[in-house]
N, C-alpha and C positions, 0 to 999 in steps of 0.2 A: 799486212797483206793476208796473213793467216786469219786474222780476226775478220777481215772483210769477207773472206771465203766462207767462214763459219756462219756469219750473219746472213749471207746470201743463201746458203743451204738451209738455214733455219726458216727464212721467209718462204722458200720454195716448199719446204715440208709442211709449214702451216697452211699455205694456200691449198696444197693437195688434200690436207686433212679437212679443211673447211668445205672444199668441194664435195668430198665424199660424204660429209655429214649432211650437207644440203640434199644430196642425192638420196641418202637413206631417209631423211625427213619427208621428202616428196613421196617416196615409196610407201612409207608408213601412213602418210596422209591419205593416199589412194586406197590403202588396205582397209582402214577403219571407217572411211566415209560411208559405205553402205550400212554400217552398223547403227549409225545414229544420224538423224537429219539435222540435228542442231550442234554437231561437233565443231562446226566452224565458228560458233559463237562462244565456245569455251576456250579461254586462253590458258591452256595447260600444256606442259611438255608432252611430247607425243608418246613416250614410253609409259609414263604414269596413266595417261588417258587410255592407252591400249589395255593396260591392266584393269582399269575401271570397267571398260566395255566388256572384257572377258569375264570379269566377276559378275557384271549385271546379267550376261547371258547364262552363266551358271545358275544364278538365282532364278531366272526365268525358266530354265530347264527343270530345276527342282520343283518349282510351283506347278509346272505342267505335269510332272510325274505324280505329284501329290493329288492333283485334280483327277488324273487318270485312275489312280488307285481308289479315290473316293467314289468315282462312277462305277468301278468294278465292284466295290463293296455294296453299293446301292443295288446293282443288278443281281448280286448274290442273294440279297434279301427280297428281291422282287417276286411277286406271285406268278410271274410268267417266266418261261424258259427263254434263254437267249444264247445264240451261238454265232460265231463269225468265222468265215472261211476266206482264204486268199483266192487269187485268180486261177489256181490249180485245184481248187476244192479241198485244200488241206485245212484242217481244223486249227484255227489260231487260238481261240478262247471260247469258253462257255461258262455259264453260271451254274449254281448248284441245282436250280430247278431243271435246267436242261439235262444235267447229268442223271437226275432221277427219272425224268420222263423218258429219255432215250436209252437209259441204262448204260451210261458212259463211264462205268467204273474203271475200265482199262486205260482211259486217258488221264494223263497227269498234266498239271499246269506247266507250260514251257515246252511241252512235247508237241511236235508238228507231225501229224499223220493224216492220210487221206480220210475224209469223213465217211466214205463208202466202206472203208475197212472197219470202221467202228460202229456204224449204223447201217444195217442192211435194209434200206428203204429206198426203193426206186422212185416213189412219189416225192420224197424230200430232195433227192438228187436232181430230178427233173425240174422241180420248182426253182432250185438255185440256178440251174443252167438257163431257164427261161428269164429269170430276173436279170441275170448278167447280159443275156443277148438282147432283151427288149429294153433294158435300162428303165424299167418301170416297176413300182411296188406290185407284188402279187399276193393273192389270198386264196387259200385252198383248204378243204377239209377232207380227211380220210381216216380210215381205221388203221392204226399202226400196230403191227404185230412184232413185238420185240423178239430178238434172237440171242441165243447164247451158244458158246462153243460146246458146253456140256449139255448133252441132250436131256439128261434127267432134270437139270435145272429149268428147262423150258416149260416143264409141266406147271410150275408155280407162276409163270409169267402170264399176266392178263393183258389182253388187247385193249388199246386205248383209242378213244375218239379224239382226234387232234384237229385244232384249227390253227393254221400256220400262216403267218404274215412275213413277207420278205421284202427287203429294199436294197437297191444297188448302192455301193459305197465306192470311194475313189480307188484307183489302181486295180480294178477288177474284183475287189472284195465284195462280199455279200453278207448282210446281217439278217438273221432269222429269229423271229419271235414265235414261241410255241405256247399254245394254250391247251391244257388238258381239260377237255369237256366231258370226260367220262363220269366224274362225280355228279355233274349236272344231269346227265342222261340217266344215271342210276337213280337219282332223286326223283326225276320225272317218272320213271317206270314204277317206283314205289308209290308215288302219289296216284298214278293212274290205277294201279292195282288196288289201292285202298278205296278210291272212289268207286271202282267197279264192284268191289265187295259190298260197299255201302249201298249202291244202287240195287244189287240183288236182294239185300235184306229189306229195302224199303218197298219193293214191288208188292210183296204179299200183304203187309198191313194197309197199303194204299188201296189195293183191290177190295179188301174187307171194308174199309171206310166208304168206298164208292157204293158198295151193295147196301150199306146202311142208309146212305143219302138217297139212293133210289127208292128205298122203302118209305122214307119220310116224304119224298116228293108226291107219292100217291096218296098219302094220308092227310096232308096239310092243305088247307084252302087259302086263297088269297085273303089278305096280303102277306100272311106268314110264309107262304111257299116261295116268295121271292128271295128270302134269306137262304132257303135250302138250295134254290137254283144258283145263287151266288156261290154257295159252298161247293156245289157240283162243278162249277167252272174252275174253281181253284184246285179241286182234287184232280180234275182232268189235266190241268196244267202241270201238276206235280207228276202225274203218271207219264205224260208226254216227255217231261224233262228226264225222268229216270230211263224211259225207253230210248230216248235220243242218246243219252250217255252210253247205254249198253251197246247201241248200234255203232257209235263212234269207236268205242273200245274194241268191239269185235272186228271192225274193218281194219283198224290199225294193227291189231295183233296178227291177223291172217287174212290179208286182202284178197289173195288169189283164189283160195278155196271157197270163199263166201260168194263168188260170182257164178251165177248160172247163165252162161253165155248162150245167146240165141240171136237170130237175125231180127233186128228191131227197125221198124220204119219210123224215122225221126219225126216227120211232120205230123203224122197221125198221133204219135205219142204226146207231142206238145199240145195238139188240139184237144186231146182227151183231158189233159191236165187243166187247160183253160176252161173247159166245160165244167169241171169240178169246182173251180174257183169263180166262175162267172156270176153266180148269185151275189157273192161278196163284192165283186167289181161293179155290178150294176148299182149298188147302193151309192157309189161315188161317181156314177156315170163314166166309168173307165172303158176305153175301147182297146182292142187288140189287133195288131197287124202282123202278118208273116210275109217275108220275102225271101226268095231263094229257090232252089230246085224243088219241083213238085214231089218227087219221090227220092228219098235217101234211106238206104238200108245199111245199118252197121251192125257189127257183132258186139253185143253188150248184154248186160243183165237188165232186163226190162223193168223189173220192180225197183232196182236201184236207180236207174236213170229217171224213172217216174218220180222218185223221191227228190232227185236233183232239181228237175223242173218245177216240182210242186213247191219246194222251198224258195227257189229264186223268184218265181212268179208271185208267190204269196208275199214275199218282201216287196216286190215292185208295187203290188196293189196297196200294201200298207202305207208306203211312203210316197205314193203319187197323189198330186192334188186333183180335185174333181175336174171332170171334162177334159182329161188328157188321154194320151194313147201310149200303151206299152208296146214296144217294137221288138220283134224277134227276127234277126237276119241270119241266114245260113249261107256259107260259101264253101266251095270245094277247092282244095289246094292239091295239085298234082305233085308228083315227085320232081318235076321240073321247076315248080314254083318254090319248093322248100326241100329240106333234107329228106322228108318222107311224106307220103300222101296223108292228108288229114282233113277233118271237117271242122270248120270254124263256126261257132254259134255265138251270136251277140244278143244279149238281152239288155234293152235300154229303156229307162223310164224318164219321166220329166220332173222328178222330185228335186229335193235340195242336194242330192248326191252325198258323197263322202267328204268329210273335212280332210285336209292334208295330214293332220295328226293321226287320223283313224286309218288311212289307207294301208300303212304297213302292218296293221294288226287285225284287219277285218276277218281273217280266217282263223284267228286264235280262239280257242274254246273259252266260253264265258266272257268274251270281250264285249263290252257294251259301248257303243260309239257315242258320238256327240249327241247331246239331247236335241239339237236342232233337227236331227234325223227322225225324231219322233213327232207325230202330229196327232191331233185329236179328231177322230172321225165323227164323234157324236158329242153334242153339248146340250145339256138341258139345264137352263138356269145357270147356276154357278158350278154345276157338276160336270167334270170333264173326264172322260175315260181315255187314257193314253194307250197307244199300241206299244207293246214291249214284248220281245221274244225272250227265249231262254239263253241266248248267246251261243248256241250249239249248231244252229242251222247251217251257217256258212262253213263251219268246221267240218260238218258231216259231208256237205257238198264237195268240198275240196278233197277229202279222203276217198270218196266214191270216184271222182274224176281221176285221181292219181291211180286208184286201183285198176282203172280201165286203160292206163298208160297215157293219160292226157294231162292237160294243164288248165288252170283257171286263173284269171287275172282280174282284179278289181280296179276300175278307173272311173273318172267322171267324163261324160260325153261332152265334146266341145260345142255341139249345137243345142242339145236340150238342157245342159248343165245338170242332168240327173245322173243316177248311178248307171254304170256300164260294166257288165260282167261278160268277159270274153272267154269262151271255152274252146279248146282244141282237143279233138279226139282222133285217134288213128282210124283209118278206114281200110283195113287190110282186105276185108271181104265187102265189096261195095257194089251195089247196083243202082245206077242213077238213070233217070229219064227226065228231061227238061221239057 
């Protein structure tokens, strides 16, 4: 009887143990099932399998940490600065270039501090906020003025021209790339200064050469004088190139002082420019039309604006096919139509226009566009004389327009397929009669 009771208790205990074991197995099965999609195919005891999954997760975590460290090392050696902030604008990490650009010597890796405490830049803070609010990448340029707690140390700090790109990241974080453009601007200023000095030095000998050529022109008879005439054309071209460069440099250096503002009637100014160029236009039977208000007076430098329309109409004449029309359209935009009152001037020809590759660069100095834009106005036998400018005309036009507070845009006209130059000028003092 005693043995029977022992066996009965043993069976009850074993049944209870088996039930608990099955319950634990089901629990562990549910626990590790999200870790692997093929766990049901592996016939392993649950405890060893759980250990294998945990070990695999540790290895995966280590691989991710190594990859993260690799990317950080790459960013540390990148030529661009990079920093990352959290949803509260606290600096999480930045590379070595960002430390140098923004003077972040006070920040240490692993330290979390508000970016505005480390970098006193309203522009940077606003850019990050806009990127987070709009959830779109942003691009902005500004002059960054570094600050230091020590006032004497600020004397040695140099302002930098920055181009900053930002992009939204998960969980409200924002990544920011910083490009220091100051070395490029310094190099450009040095280059412009060198070219200006060279242009000043060239002007005197070129003038002397021209005087010699003029003397030879009066002393040589045909057919020898045609070589002297050709030489005179090349000397004049060099003199115009030097003068154009000096004009461009002068406008860029001090645009406001160089303007002698007066009331200028736009239509009469454009008409006088066309009358100057009309003999050249008649060679290709080119016509000219004007549409817009009869009288438009704006405050501008008359000689500078004359130069603008002379360059633009001269280009239109050069690149227009025979028996076509060059159009000039003017429109007035009131403050209700746009942010500020302005005069819109459109110059449209029927030539081949600008190639898509040239459009972003047409206002760059010395840029020579697609050769398709050049045509041959005169052909005698196999001899062709191609029209080519010095690459400074549109650059000068742009700087003059900017100096007047305006803008100029180059496009291709959808109807004529020719070049389309659109100018917007402010009309602060304006008298119109239609």
